C-alpha positions in Angstrom: 5.5 21.9 -18.7 3.0 23.9 -20.7 1.5 22.4 -23.8 -0.9 23.9 -26.4 -4.4 22.5 -25.9 -4.6 21.3 -29.5 -1.6 19.1 -29.1 -3.0 17.3 -26.1 -6.7 17.2 -26.9 -6.2 14.7 -29.6 -6.5 12.4 -26.6 -10.2 11.5 -26.5 -10.1 10.9 -22.8 -9.1 14.5 -22.0 -11.7 15.8 -24.3 -14.3 13.6 -22.7 -13.1 14.7 -19.2 -13.7 18.4 -20.2 -17.1 17.6 -21.6 -18.0 16.1 -18.2 -16.9 19.1 -16.2 -19.8 20.5 -14.1 -18.5 23.9 -15.1 -19.2 23.2 -18.8 -22.4 21.2 -18.5 -25.1 22.0 -21.0 -22.8 24.0 -23.3 -23.0 23.1 -27.0 -20.2 21.2 -28.7 -19.3 24.3 -30.6 -19.1 26.4 -27.4 -16.9 23.9 -25.7 -14.6 23.7 -28.7 -14.3 27.5 -28.7 -13.5 27.4 -25.0 -10.9 24.7 -25.5 -9.3 26.5 -28.3 -8.5 29.5 -26.0 -6.6 27.5 -23.3 -3.5 25.5 -22.7 -2.6 22.3 -20.9 -0.3 22.6 -17.9 1.3 19.7 -16.0 2.6 19.7 -12.4 4.4 17.3 -10.2 3.4 16.3 -6.6 4.1 19.2 -4.3 4.3 21.9 -7.0 2.7 25.2 -6.1 0.4 26.3 -8.9 -0.8 29.6 -7.5 0.2 31.5 -4.4 -2.1 33.5 -2.0 -1.7 37.2 -2.8 -0.6 36.8 -6.4 -2.6 38.5 -9.1 -5.2 36.1 -10.4 -5.6 36.1 -14.2 -6.7 32.6 -15.1 -9.1 29.8 -14.4 -7.9 26.2 -14.1 -9.9 23.0 -14.7 -8.5 19.8 -13.3 -8.2 17.3 -16.0 -6.4 14.6 -14.1 -5.2 14.6 -10.5 -5.9 16.5 -7.3 -5.0 19.8 -5.7 -4.9 21.0 -2.1 -6.2 24.5 -1.4 -4.2 25.9 1.6 -4.1 29.0 3.7 -0.9 31.0 3.9 -0.1 29.1 7.1 -0.3 25.8 5.3 -3.6 24.6 6.7 -5.6 22.6 4.1 -8.9 24.4 3.5 -10.2 21.9 1.0 -9.1 19.7 -1.9 -10.5 19.4 -5.4 -10.0 16.6 -7.9 -10.8 15.3 -11.4 -12.5 12.1 -10.1 -16.1 11.5 -10.8 -17.2 11.1 -7.2 -20.3 12.9 -6.0 -18.1 15.3 -3.9 -16.0 16.2 -7.0 -19.1 16.8 -9.0 -20.7 18.7 -6.2 -17.8 21.0 -5.4 -16.5 21.3 -8.9 -13.2 20.5 -10.6 -11.8 23.9 -11.0 -10.1 26.8 -9.1 -9.1 30.4 -9.8 -12.7 31.4 -10.3 -12.7 34.0 -7.6 -10.1 36.2 -9.1 -11.8 35.8 -12.5 -15.0 37.2 -11.0 -13.8 39.9 -8.6 -10.4 40.8 -10.1 -8.7 40.5 -6.7 -5.5 38.7 -5.8 -5.5 35.0 -5.1 -7.1 34.1 -1.8 -5.1 30.8 -1.1 -2.2 28.7 -2.2 -3.0 25.8 -4.6 -0.7 22.8 -4.5 -0.5 19.7 -6.7 -1.2 16.6 -4.5 0.0 14.2 -7.1 0.9 14.4 -10.8 -1.5 16.9 -12.2 -2.9 17.9 -15.5 -4.7 21.2 -15.8 -6.5 23.2 -18.5 -5.8 26.9 -18.1 -7.8 29.7 -19.7 -6.9 33.4 -19.1 -9.4 35.9 -17.8 -8.9 37.9 -21.1 -9.7 34.9 -23.3 -12.7 33.9 -21.1 -14.1 37.5 -21.2 -13.6 37.5 -25.0 -15.8 34.5 -25.3 -18.4 36.1 -23.0 -18.4 39.2 -25.2 -19.0 37.3 -28.4 -21.4 34.6 -27.1 -23.9 35.7 -24.6 -25.5 32.3 -24.4 -22.1 30.8 -23.4 -21.7 33.5 -20.8 -25.1 32.9 -19.2 -24.7 29.1 -19.1 -21.1 29.3 -17.9 -21.9 31.8 -15.1 -25.0 29.9 -14.0 -22.9 26.7 -13.7 -20.3 28.6 -11.8 -22.9 30.1 -9.5 -24.4 26.8 -8.7 -21.0 25.3 -7.8 -19.9 28.3 -5.8 -23.2 28.1 -3.9 -22.6 24.5 -3.1 -19.0 25.3 -1.9 -20.4 28.1 0.4 -23.1 25.8 1.8 -20.5 23.1 2.5 -18.2 25.6 4.1 -21.0 26.8 6.3 -21.8 23.3 7.4 -18.2 22.6 8.2 -18.0 25.8 10.2 -21.1 24.9 12.2 -19.8 21.4 12.9 -16.4 22.8 14.1 -18.3 25.1 16.5 -20.4 22.3 17.9 
């Protein structure tokens, strides 16, 4: 079920959740409002596939409520991401779809709802439009994204080394 962001963000809890996202940290209120005005809310049920490996990636998703499983084509869980405020969630981020936003390649994994899920979705086109009109937003957003991707890569390397040991 898709829903325009303005309909759902009257809920102060959702707005607060987005303001707490590690991806949006240190952006101004005005910048976050502009970002929010460009997206939509999507809802999924447990087990729903949100994106499939190999599909064209054209959007970034922030997890507002719930959890997703990132899986290989063979169905092996690679990792999970959630909206909770645990250290792991803050460390690894609460979003997915960022790779295809950055490299314009197809999706690299399946993403499945683990439970009832609420997502904020923004298209690549809308995100790039914000970048073009607000360089400060672009710098802060991409720095936040870079930090989180670096953490994910570091954690992946540690897991790989532990598996080899």
